[in-house]
ROROFI-750523 format. One line per field, with one value per atom (N, C-alpha, C, O): residue in one letter; atom name; x, y, z. Coordinates in steps of 0.2 Angstrom, whole numbers. Each point is the difference from the previous one (the first is absolute). Example, Ala and Ser with C-alpha at 12.3 -4.5 7.8 and 13.67 -1.06 7.14 Angstrom:
ROROFI-750523
res: [a/a/a/a/s/s/s/s]
atom: [N/CA/C/O/N/CA/C/O]
X: [66/-4/4/5/-7/4/-4/3]
Y: [-28/6/6/-1/6/6/5/6]
Z: [39/0/0/3/-7/1/3/1]
This chain:
ROROFI-750523
res: [x/x/x/x/x/x/x/x/x/x/x/x/x/x/x/x/x/x/x/x/x/x/x/x/x/x/x/x/x/x/x/x/x/x/x/x/x/x/x/x/x/x/x/x/x/x/x/x/x/x/x/x/x/x/x/x/x/x/x/x/x/x/x/x/x/x/x/x/x/x/x/x/x/x/x/x/x/x/x/x/x/x/x/x/x/x/x/x/x/x/x/x/x/x/x/x/x/x/x/x/x/x/x/x/x/x/x/x/x/x/x/x/x/x/x/x/x/x/x/x/x/x/x/x/x/x/x/x/x/x/x/x/x/x/x/x/x/x/x/x/x/x/x/x/x/x/x/x/x/x/x/x/x/x/x/x/x/x/x/x/x/x/x/x/x/x/x/x/x/x/x/x/x/x/x/x/x/x/x/x/x/x/x/x/x/x/x/x/x/x/x/x/x/x/x/x/x/x/x/x/x/x/x/x/x/x/x/x/x/x/x/x/x/x/x/x/x/x/x/x/x/x/x/x/x/x/x/x/x/x/x/x/x/x/x/x/x/x/x/x/x/x/x/x/x/x/x/x/x/x/x/x/x/x/x/x/x/x/x/x/x/x/x/x/x/x/x/x/x/x/x/x/x/x/x/x/x/x/x/x/x/x/x/x/x/x/x/x/x/x/x/x/x/x/x/x/x/x/x/x/x/x/x/x/x/x/x/x/x/x/x/x/x/x/x/x/x/x/x/x/x/x/x/x/x/x/x/x/x/x/x/x/x/x/x/x/x/x/x/x/x/x/x/x/x/x/x/x/x/x/x/x/x/x/x/x/x/x/x/x/x/x/x/x/x/x/x/x/x/x/x/x/x/x/x/x/x/x/x/x/x/x/x/x/x/x/x/x/x/x/x/x/x/x/x/x/x/x/x/x/x/x/x/x/x/x/x/x/x/x/x/x/x/x/x/x/x/x/x/x/x/x/x/x/x/x/x/x/x/x/x/x/x/x/x/x/x/x/x/x/x/x/x/x/x/x/x/x/x/x/x/x/x/x/x/x/x/x/x/x/x/x/x/x/x/x/x/x/x/x/x/x/x/x/x/x/x/x/x/x/x/x/x/x/x/x/x/x/x/x/x/x/x/x/x/x/x/x/x/x/x/x/x/x/x/x/x/x/x/x/x/x/x/x/x/x/x/x/x/x/x/x/x/x/x/x/x/x/x/x/x/x/x/x/x/x/x/x/x/x/x/x/x/x/x/x/x/x/x/x/x/x/x/x/x/x/x/x/x/x/x/x/x/x/x/x/x/x/x/x/x/x/x/x/x/x/x/x/x/x/x/x/x/x/x/x/x/x/x/x/x/x/x/x/x/x/x/x/x/x/x/x/x/x/x/x/x/x/x/x/x/x/x/x/x/x/x/x/x/x/x/x/x/x/x/x/x/x/x/x/x/x/x/x/x/x/x/x/x/x/x/x/x/x/x/x/x/x/x/x/x/x/x/x/x/x/x/x/x/x/x/x/x/x/x/x/x/x/x/x/x/x/x/x/x/x/x/x/x/x/x/x/x/x/x/x/x/x/x/x/x/x/x/x/x/x/x/x/x/x/x/x/x/x/x/x/x/x/x/x/x/x/x/x/x/x/x/x/x/x/x/x/x/x/x/x/x/x/x/x/x/x/x/x/x/x/x/x/x/x/x/x/x/x/x/x/x/x/x/x/x/x/x/x/x/x/x/x/x/x/x/x/x/x/x/x/x/x/x/x/x/x/x/x/x/x/x/x/x/x/x/x/x/x/x/x/x/x/x/x/x/x/x/x/x/x/x/x/x/x/x/x/x/x/x/x/x/x/x/x/x/x/x/x/x/x/x/x/x/x/x/x/x/x/x/x/x/x/x/x/x/x/x/x/x/x/x/x/x/x/x/x/x/x/x/x/x/x/x/x/x/x/x/x/x/x/x/x/x/x/x/x/x/x/x/x/x/x/x/x/x/x/x/x/x/x/x/x/x/x/x/x/x/x/x/x/x/x/x/x/x/x/x/x/x/x/x/x/x/x/x/x/x/x/x/x/x/x/x/x/x/x/x/x/x/x/x/x/x/x/x/x/x/x/x/x/x/x/x/x/x/x/x/x/x/x/x/x/x/x/x/x/x/x/x/x/x/x/x/x/x/x/x/x/x/x/x/x/x/x/x/x/x/x/x/x/x/x/x/x/x/x]
atom: [N/CA/C/O/N/CA/C/O/N/CA/C/O/N/CA/C/O/N/CA/C/O/N/CA/C/O/N/CA/C/O/N/CA/C/O/N/CA/C/O/N/CA/C/O/N/CA/C/O/N/CA/C/O/N/CA/C/O/N/CA/C/O/N/CA/C/O/N/CA/C/O/N/CA/C/O/N/CA/C/O/N/CA/C/O/N/CA/C/O/N/CA/C/O/N/CA/C/O/N/CA/C/O/N/CA/C/O/N/CA/C/O/N/CA/C/O/N/CA/C/O/N/CA/C/O/N/CA/C/O/N/CA/C/O/N/CA/C/O/N/CA/C/O/N/CA/C/O/N/CA/C/O/N/CA/C/O/N/CA/C/O/N/CA/C/O/N/CA/C/O/N/CA/C/O/N/CA/C/O/N/CA/C/O/N/CA/C/O/N/CA/C/O/N/CA/C/O/N/CA/C/O/N/CA/C/O/N/CA/C/O/N/CA/C/O/N/CA/C/O/N/CA/C/O/N/CA/C/O/N/CA/C/O/N/CA/C/O/N/CA/C/O/N/CA/C/O/N/CA/C/O/N/CA/C/O/N/CA/C/O/N/CA/C/O/N/CA/C/O/N/CA/C/O/N/CA/C/O/N/CA/C/O/N/CA/C/O/N/CA/C/O/N/CA/C/O/N/CA/C/O/N/CA/C/O/N/CA/C/O/N/CA/C/O/N/CA/C/O/N/CA/C/O/N/CA/C/O/N/CA/C/O/N/CA/C/O/N/CA/C/O/N/CA/C/O/N/CA/C/O/N/CA/C/O/N/CA/C/O/N/CA/C/O/N/CA/C/O/N/CA/C/O/N/CA/C/O/N/CA/C/O/N/CA/C/O/N/CA/C/O/N/CA/C/O/N/CA/C/O/N/CA/C/O/N/CA/C/O/N/CA/C/O/N/CA/C/O/N/CA/C/O/N/CA/C/O/N/CA/C/O/N/CA/C/O/N/CA/C/O/N/CA/C/O/N/CA/C/O/N/CA/C/O/N/CA/C/O/N/CA/C/O/N/CA/C/O/N/CA/C/O/N/CA/C/O/N/CA/C/O/N/CA/C/O/N/CA/C/O/N/CA/C/O/N/CA/C/O/N/CA/C/O/N/CA/C/O/N/CA/C/O/N/CA/C/O/N/CA/C/O/N/CA/C/O/N/CA/C/O/N/CA/C/O/N/CA/C/O/N/CA/C/O/N/CA/C/O/N/CA/C/O/N/CA/C/O/N/CA/C/O/N/CA/C/O/N/CA/C/O/N/CA/C/O/N/CA/C/O/N/CA/C/O/N/CA/C/O/N/CA/C/O/N/CA/C/O/N/CA/C/O/N/CA/C/O/N/CA/C/O/N/CA/C/O/N/CA/C/O/N/CA/C/O/N/CA/C/O/N/CA/C/O/N/CA/C/O/N/CA/C/O/N/CA/C/O/N/CA/C/O/N/CA/C/O/N/CA/C/O/N/CA/C/O/N/CA/C/O/N/CA/C/O/N/CA/C/O/N/CA/C/O/N/CA/C/O/N/CA/C/O/N/CA/C/O/N/CA/C/O/N/CA/C/O/N/CA/C/O/N/CA/C/O/N/CA/C/O/N/CA/C/O/N/CA/C/O/N/CA/C/O/N/CA/C/O/N/CA/C/O/N/CA/C/O/N/CA/C/O/N/CA/C/O/N/CA/C/O/N/CA/C/O/N/CA/C/O/N/CA/C/O/N/CA/C/O/N/CA/C/O/N/CA/C/O/N/CA/C/O/N/CA/C/O/N/CA/C/O/N/CA/C/O/N/CA/C/O/N/CA/C/O/N/CA/C/O/N/CA/C/O/N/CA/C/O/N/CA/C/O/N/CA/C/O/N/CA/C/O/N/CA/C/O/N/CA/C/O/N/CA/C/O/N/CA/C/O/N/CA/C/O/N/CA/C/O/N/CA/C/O/N/CA/C/O/N/CA/C/O/N/CA/C/O/N/CA/C/O/N/CA/C/O/N/CA/C/O/N/CA/C/O/N/CA/C/O/N/CA/C/O/N/CA/C/O/N/CA/C/O/N/CA/C/O/N/CA/C/O/N/CA/C/O/N/CA/C/O/N/CA/C/O/N/CA/C/O/N/CA/C/O/N/CA/C/O/N/CA/C/O/N/CA/C/O/N/CA/C/O/N/CA/C/O/N/CA/C/O/N/CA/C/O/N/CA/C/O/N/CA/C/O/N/CA/C/O/N/CA/C/O/N/CA/C/O/N/CA/C/O/N/CA/C/O/N/CA/C/O/N/CA/C/O/N/CA/C/O/N/CA/C/O/N/CA/C/O/N/CA/C/O/N/CA/C/O/N/CA/C/O/N/CA/C/O/N/CA/C/O/N/CA/C/O/N/CA/C/O/N/CA/C/O/N/CA/C/O/N/CA/C/O/N/CA/C/O/N/CA/C/O]
X: [505/-2/1/6/-10/2/5/1/1/6/-5/3/-9/-2/4/4/-5/3/-1/-6/12/-2/5/5/-8/4/-2/-4/15/-2/0/2/-7/1/1/-5/10/5/-5/-2/1/-1/6/1/5/5/-2/1/-2/2/7/5/-5/6/0/-3/9/0/2/-1/2/4/-5/-6/10/-6/4/-2/5/3/2/3/-5/3/8/3/2/7/1/5/-11/2/1/4/-8/-1/5/3/-1/5/6/3/-1/6/2/6/-12/1/-1/1/-2/1/5/4/-3/5/5/-3/9/4/-3/-2/3/-3/-5/-3/-3/-6/-2/3/-6/-2/-7/-3/0/-8/3/5/-12/-1/-10/-4/4/-9/-1/-4/6/0/-1/-3/6/-3/10/5/-5/6/3/-3/8/6/4/4/-4/5/6/3/0/7/1/5/-9/0/-2/1/-5/-2/-7/-2/-2/-7/-5/1/-4/-5/-5/-2/-1/-5/-4/2/-9/-5/1/0/1/-1/-5/2/-6/-5/1/3/-5/0/-7/-2/0/-5/1/4/-8/2/-5/-6/9/-3/-8/-2/-3/-5/0/4/-9/-3/-2/1/-4/-1/5/1/5/5/3/3/-3/6/-4/2/-11/-3/-1/0/0/0/6/-1/7/7/0/1/-3/2/-6/2/-9/-3/2/-1/4/3/6/0/5/4/0/-3/7/1/7/-1/4/2/1/-1/2/2/2/4/-3/7/3/-3/10/4/-5/-5/6/-7/4/-3/13/2/-6/-5/5/-1/-10/-3/2/-10/2/-4/7/2/-1/-3/8/1/-4/-1/-4/-7/-5/-5/5/-5/2/-4/14/-2/3/5/-6/3/-3/-4/8/0/-4/-4/6/-1/-1/4/-8/0/2/-2/7/2/-1/2/-5/-3/4/3/-3/5/-4/-4/4/-2/3/4/-6/5/-3/-6/9/-3/1/5/-9/-1/-2/-2/1/-1/4/-3/9/4/4/0/5/2/6/1/4/3/-2/3/-8/-3/-1/5/-8/-3/7/1/4/7/3/4/-7/4/-3/3/-11/-2/0/-4/6/2/7/2/2/6/-1/3/-6/-3/0/3/-11/-3/8/2/1/4/4/3/-1/6/-6/1/-6/-6/2/2/-2/-1/8/1/4/6/0/2/-3/0/-4/0/-3/-5/-6/-4/1/-8/-2/4/-9/-3/-1/3/-5/-2/-4/-2/1/-3/-9/-2/-1/-10/1/3/-6/-1/-8/-4/2/-7/-2/-6/11/-4/-1/-3/4/-4/0/-1/0/-1/5/-1/6/6/5/1/2/4/7/-1/5/8/2/-1/5/5/4/0/6/6/4/4/-2/4/-1/3/-8/-4/2/4/-6/-1/7/2/2/8/2/4/-5/0/-1/4/-12/1/2/0/1/2/7/2/2/6/-1/4/-7/-1/-3/4/-9/-2/-2/-1/0/-2/-9/-4/3/-7/-4/-6/8/-4/-1/-5/11/1/-6/-4/3/-2/-8/-3/0/-4/-5/-6/12/-3/1/-1/3/0/-7/-5/4/-6/-6/-4/5/-10/-2/5/-11/-2/-7/-3/2/-4/-6/1/-9/-5/-5/-1/-2/-5/-7/-1/-2/-9/-2/3/-11/-3/0/-2/5/-3/7/1/3/5/9/1/2/7/3/0/3/2/6/0/4/7/-3/-5/9/1/8/5/-5/5/6/5/-7/5/-1/3/-5/1/6/2/0/5/6/5/-6/6/-2/5/-10/-2/-4/1/-4/-4/-9/-1/-2/-7/1/5/-11/-2/0/-1/0/-4/-5/1/-6/-6/-1/3/-6/-2/-5/-1/-3/-5/4/5/-7/2/3/5/-10/-1/7/4/-2/4/7/4/-3/7/-3/4/-9/-1/-1/2/-5/-2/4/1/-1/4/7/4/-1/6/5/6/-8/4/4/-2/6/6/0/4/-9/1/7/2/0/8/2/0/3/1/-2/3/-8/-2/1/1/0/4/7/4/-3/9/1/4/-8/-1/0/4/-9/-2/5/3/-1/6/7/3/-1/5/0/4/-11/0/4/0/0/5/-5/1/-8/-6/-6/-2/-2/-6/-4/-1/-5/-3/-8/-4/3/-8/-5/1/-5/-9/2/1/-1/-1/6/0/7/3/-2/-5/10/-1/7/6/-11/8/-4/-6/11/0/4/4/-4/2/3/-4/8/6/-3/-1/-2/-2/-10/-4/3/-8/-4/2/-8/-5/5/5/-7/-1/-4/-5/8/-4/0/5/-13/2/-1/-5/7/0/-6/-1/-3/-4/2/1/-1/0/-5/-4/4/-6/2/5/-8/2/1/-2/7/-1/-6/-3/0/-5/-3/3/-8/-1/-1/-3/7/-2/5/1/5/9/2/6/-10/0/5/3/-6/3/6/2/0/6/7/1/3/6/0/5/-11/1/-4/1/-4/-1/4/4/-4/4/-2/-4/7/-2/0/-1/6/1/-6/0/-4/-5/0/5/-8/3/0/-2/5/-1/-3/3/-10/-3/3/2/-1/3/-7/-4/2/-5/3/5/-8/3/-4/-6/13/-7/-1/-2/2/-8/-6/-4/5/-8/-1/-5/10/-2/-1/-4/6/-6/-5/-4/3/-7/-6/-6/9/-5/-2/-6/10/1/-5/-2]
Y: [-83/-10/-5/-1/-3/-8/-4/2/-6/-4/-9/-5/6/-9/-2/2/-11/-5/-2/-2/3/0/-8/-2/-3/-6/0/1/-2/-1/-8/-3/1/-7/-2/2/-6/-1/-8/-3/1/-6/1/4/-10/0/-7/-5/2/-3/-5/3/-8/-3/-9/-4/3/-6/-6/-6/7/-4/-7/-1/-3/-7/-2/-5/8/-1/6/4/-2/4/1/5/-12/2/3/3/-3/3/8/3/-2/7/3/5/-7/1/-1/6/-11/2/4/-1/5/5/6/5/-3/7/4/-4/10/2/1/-1/2/0/5/5/-10/6/1/4/-10/-2/-5/-4/2/-7/1/6/-14/-1/-6/-3/5/-8/-1/4/-8/1/7/2/2/6/6/5/-4/3/2/-3/6/3/7/5/-8/5/4/-3/9/4/2/-1/3/0/6/1/3/5/-1/3/-10/-4/2/-1/3/3/-9/-4/3/-6/2/5/-10/1/-4/-4/3/-6/-4/2/-8/-3/-9/-6/5/-6/-1/4/-8/-5/-3/-3/4/-4/-4/1/-6/-2/3/2/-3/3/-1/-5/10/-1/2/3/-5/3/8/3/-2/9/4/4/-5/5/3/5/-8/2/6/6/-9/6/6/5/-5/5/4/6/-8/2/5/6/-9/2/7/6/-8/8/5/6/-9/7/3/5/-7/1/9/1/3/6/2/5/-8/-1/-8/-5/6/-8/-5/0/-5/-3/-2/1/-4/-5/-5/-2/-2/-5/-6/-5/6/-7/2/-3/6/5/-5/-4/6/-2/-8/-3/0/-6/-4/-4/9/-5/0/-5/11/1/-5/0/-3/-4/-4/-1/-3/-7/1/-4/8/1/-7/-5/6/-7/1/-4/9/2/8/4/-1/9/-1/-2/7/0/7/5/-4/5/3/-4/10/5/6/3/-2/2/5/-1/8/5/6/0/5/6/5/0/4/4/6/1/4/9/3/6/-5/3/-1/-6/13/-3/-5/-5/5/-5/-7/-5/3/-5/-1/-4/4/-2/-1/-5/10/-3/-5/-3/0/-6/-5/-5/6/-7/1/-4/8/-1/-3/-2/3/-3/-8/-5/3/-7/-4/-4/7/-2/-1/-5/10/-1/-5/-3/1/-6/-7/-5/7/-8/0/-6/13/-1/-1/-2/3/-2/-6/-3/0/-6/-6/-6/10/-5/5/0/4/1/5/4/-5/2/5/4/2/6/-1/-5/11/1/3/3/-4/2/1/-4/10/5/-1/3/-6/-1/7/2/3/8/4/5/-9/5/-3/2/-8/-4/0/-2/5/1/-6/-4/2/-3/2/4/-7/3/-6/-4/3/-6/2/5/-9/-1/4/3/-2/5/7/2/0/7/2/5/-12/1/3/6/-11/1/6/2/2/6/5/4/-5/5/0/5/-11/0/1/0/1/2/10/3/0/6/1/4/-5/0/7/2/3/5/2/-5/11/0/-2/-2/3/0/-7/-3/-2/-5/-6/-4/7/-4/0/-5/13/1/-3/0/0/-3/-7/-4/2/-9/0/-2/2/-1/5/0/5/4/-2/1/-3/0/6/2/-1/5/-3/-3/5/-3/4/5/-7/6/-4/-6/11/-2/3/2/-2/4/9/4/-3/6/4/6/-11/1/-7/-6/12/-4/1/5/-11/-2/-5/-5/8/-6/-4/2/-8/-7/-1/0/-1/0/4/-3/10/5/-2/4/-9/0/-4/-2/0/-6/6/-1/7/5/5/4/-5/3/5/5/-5/6/1/-5/8/1/-3/-1/-1/-1/6/4/-3/6/-1/-5/7/0/6/4/-3/5/-1/-5/10/1/-2/3/-9/-3/7/1/5/5/3/1/0/6/-4/4/-11/-4/2/3/-5/-2/5/-1/7/5/9/5/-10/8/0/5/-10/-3/0/2/-3/-1/-5/-4/4/-7/-5/1/-5/-2/-4/0/-3/-3/5/-2/9/6/1/3/-4/1/-6/-1/-4/-7/1/-1/4/1/5/0/5/7/-3/2/-7/-3/-4/0/-5/-3/3/-1/5/5/5/2/-1/6/-4/-6/9/0/1/-2/6/1/-3/2/-5/-1/3/4/-4/4/0/-5/10/-2/7/4/-5/2/9/3/-1/5/3/6/-11/2/0/-2/7/3/-4/0/-3/-4/4/1/1/5/-4/-4/6/-3/6/4/-3/7/3/6/-9/1/-1/0/-1/-4/1/4/-8/1/-1/-3/4/2/-3/2/-8/-4/1/2/-2/0/-8/-3/1/-5/-2/4/-10/-3/-7/-4/4/-8/-2/3/-11/-3/-6/0/-7/-6/-3/2/-8/-6/-2/-1/-3/-4/-6/-6/7/-5/-7/-4/1/-8/0/-6/11/-3/1/-2/3/-2/-5/1/-6/-7/-4/-5/10/-3/4/6/-12/6/6/4/-3/8/6/6/-11/7/5/-1/8/5/3/5/-8/2/8/3/1/8/4/6/-12/4/4/-2/4/4/8/3/0/7/2/0/1/4/7/5/-6/8/3/-4/11/3/6/3/-1/4/7/2/2/8/3/5/-7/2/-1/4/-14/-3/3/2/-1/3/9/3/-1/6/1/4/-10/1/-2/2/-5/-4/7/2/1/8/3/6]
Z: [-889/-2/4/3/-2/5/-3/-6/8/-2/0/2/-6/1/-4/-4/6/-5/-5/-2/-3/-6/-1/4/-8/-1/-9/-3/2/-10/2/4/-11/-1/-6/-4/1/-6/-2/4/-12/-2/-6/-4/5/-5/-3/4/-10/-2/-3/-3/3/0/-2/3/-7/-2/6/-2/10/5/0/2/-4/2/8/1/3/6/4/-3/10/2/0/1/-3/1/-7/-2/-2/-8/0/-4/10/-1/6/-2/8/3/-3/-1/-2/-4/-6/-3/3/-8/5/-4/10/3/-2/-4/4/1/6/6/-6/6/6/0/6/6/0/4/-8/2/4/-3/6/5/0/1/-4/1/6/1/4/4/2/-2/5/2/0/-5/10/3/-5/2/-9/-4/-5/2/-6/-4/5/2/-1/3/-3/-3/2/-4/2/6/-11/3/7/3/-3/4/6/5/-5/7/0/6/-9/1/-4/-5/8/0/-4/1/-8/-1/-1/-4/5/0/-8/-6/8/-5/-3/2/-5/-3/-7/-4/4/-9/0/5/-9/-4/-8/-5/5/-7/-5/2/-10/-4/-2/2/-4/0/-8/-3/-2/-5/-2/-6/11/-1/0/-5/11/-1/-5/2/-8/-6/-2/-1/-1/-3/4/-3/10/6/0/0/-1/-2/-4/1/-10/-5/1/1/-1/1/4/-2/10/1/0/3/-7/-2/-3/-5/9/0/-8/-3/2/-6/-3/3/-9/-2/1/-5/9/1/-6/-6/7/-5/-4/4/-10/1/3/2/0/5/6/-1/5/5/0/4/-8/-2/-1/4/-6/-3/9/2/1/6/4/3/-1/2/-2/3/-8/-4/4/5/-5/2/7/2/2/6/5/-2/8/5/6/2/0/6/1/-3/7/1/9/5/-7/6/2/-3/9/4/6/4/-4/3/2/-4/14/3/5/4/-5/3/3/-1/6/1/-4/-3/2/-5/1/6/-8/3/-1/1/-3/-1/-7/-2/-1/-6/3/-4/9/1/2/-4/8/0/-7/-2/-4/-6/-4/-3/3/-1/1/-4/11/4/-3/-1/0/-2/-8/-4/2/-10/0/-5/11/-1/1/-3/9/1/-7/-2/0/-8/-3/-1/0/-7/2/-4/11/0/-1/-3/5/-3/-8/-3/-1/-8/-1/-6/8/0/0/-5/9/0/-5/0/-5/-5/1/-6/11/-1/-6/-2/-1/-10/3/-4/9/1/8/2/0/5/0/-5/8/-1/6/3/0/5/3/-4/9/2/3/0/2/2/-6/1/-7/-6/-7/-6/9/-8/-5/-6/8/-7/-2/5/-8/-1/-5/-5/7/-3/-2/4/-13/0/4/3/-3/4/-3/5/-10/-2/2/5/-8/6/4/1/5/5/4/3/-5/3/-3/3/-9/0/4/3/-2/5/6/3/-1/7/1/6/-10/-2/-2/3/-5/2/6/3/0/5/0/6/-10/3/2/0/2/1/-7/1/-7/-6/-2/-3/6/-3/4/-3/11/5/0/2/-5/-1/-8/-1/-4/-6/-1/-5/12/2/3/-4/10/2/2/4/-12/3/-7/-4/4/-6/0/5/-13/0/-5/-6/11/-3/-3/2/-9/-2/1/-2/7/1/-7/-5/6/-6/3/-4/10/0/5/0/3/4/-3/-2/3/-2/9/3/-2/8/-2/-3/6/3/5/3/-2/3/3/-3/10/1/4/1/0/2/10/3/-1/7/0/6/-11/0/3/3/-5/1/7/1/3/4/-4/3/-8/-2/-3/-4/5/-3/-8/-3/2/-8/-3/4/-10/-3/-4/-4/5/-4/-3/2/-6/-5/-6/-2/-2/-4/-7/-3/0/-7/-5/-3/3/-3/2/-5/9/2/-4/-3/4/-3/-9/-3/1/-6/-6/-6/10/-3/3/-2/7/4/-2/-1/0/-1/6/-1/5/10/-2/-4/6/-1/9/5/-5/4/4/6/-12/2/5/6/-9/4/6/5/-4/8/4/6/-10/5/2/4/-10/0/6/5/-6/7/7/4/-4/9/0/5/-11/5/3/5/-9/1/6/3/-3/4/10/1/2/5/7/5/-8/3/0/-5/8/-3/-2/3/-10/-2/5/-1/5/2/-2/-4/8/-3/0/5/-11/-4/-3/-1/-2/-2/-4/-1/-4/-8/-5/1/-5/-4/-8/-2/-1/-6/-4/2/-8/-6/-5/-3/3/-1/-5/1/-9/-3/-4/-5/12/2/6/4/-3/5/7/-1/8/4/6/3/0/4/7/3/-1/8/5/-2/6/3/5/5/-7/8/-1/-4/12/0/2/3/-3/0/-1/-4/9/0/-6/-5/9/-6/-1/5/-14/-1/6/0/3/5/-3/3/-11/-2/1/2/-2/0/7/1/4/7/5/5/-9/2/-3/2/-8/-4/-1/1/-3/-2/-4/0/-3/-4/4/-1/7/5/3/5/-6/2/5/0/6/6/4/6/-14/3/-6/-1/-1/-1/-10/-3/1/-6/0/5/-11/-1/-6/-5/6/-6/-3/3/-11/-4/-1/-1/2/-2/-3/2/-9/-1/1/0/3/0/-2/2/-11/-4/3/1/1/2/6/1/5/6/-2/3/-7/-1/-1/3/-8/-4/7/1/3/5/4/-1/3/4/-4/1]
């Protein structure tokens, strides 16, 4: 599989009235200039900021995977500025680096992290816990959203890890009992990319064959676009019935 460019993009709401307010509260070893945020290991991450607007708190609340603390929600409601962080993705290591950059802004007063790549949000305390753990499970939980449509369930955000998004029939999850979370974990922990024709099996349940398809056209010009495409899981039962 080729390695197209992936950019991770965060929005982090905070109380800072002036850039110096943020600079003075950064953890040791971090440096913020007009060129970006430099981490202790010397990696530089793109930085920007925009004044608060009335819509973002509602968007943040509706996008949270887990309920933030009351204090974090109050901080989002009363935020003064949104900090933007931008940097390369496309692998677990790149995603971890960006998590560490966002964690520094959270430690400096950020209320939480909104991820443009998957429209997921996390409260600051949860973000710090996931960053500290840093396992494939923690990173995929942080970045990958699961979305249920009328007929399909699919992921969004796997490209941050350098992986294809997963799509499968809703009935295979709701009636067949297949755990799509386990499929995400399997892909995130796999040392080899899963390609066309791969068999994914539940030890106590159904078996699926993988098929490749492109990312939806409506996402191809924004941060949610997965340049690696999608991995469609089709049950072997359905394949047998068609044959």
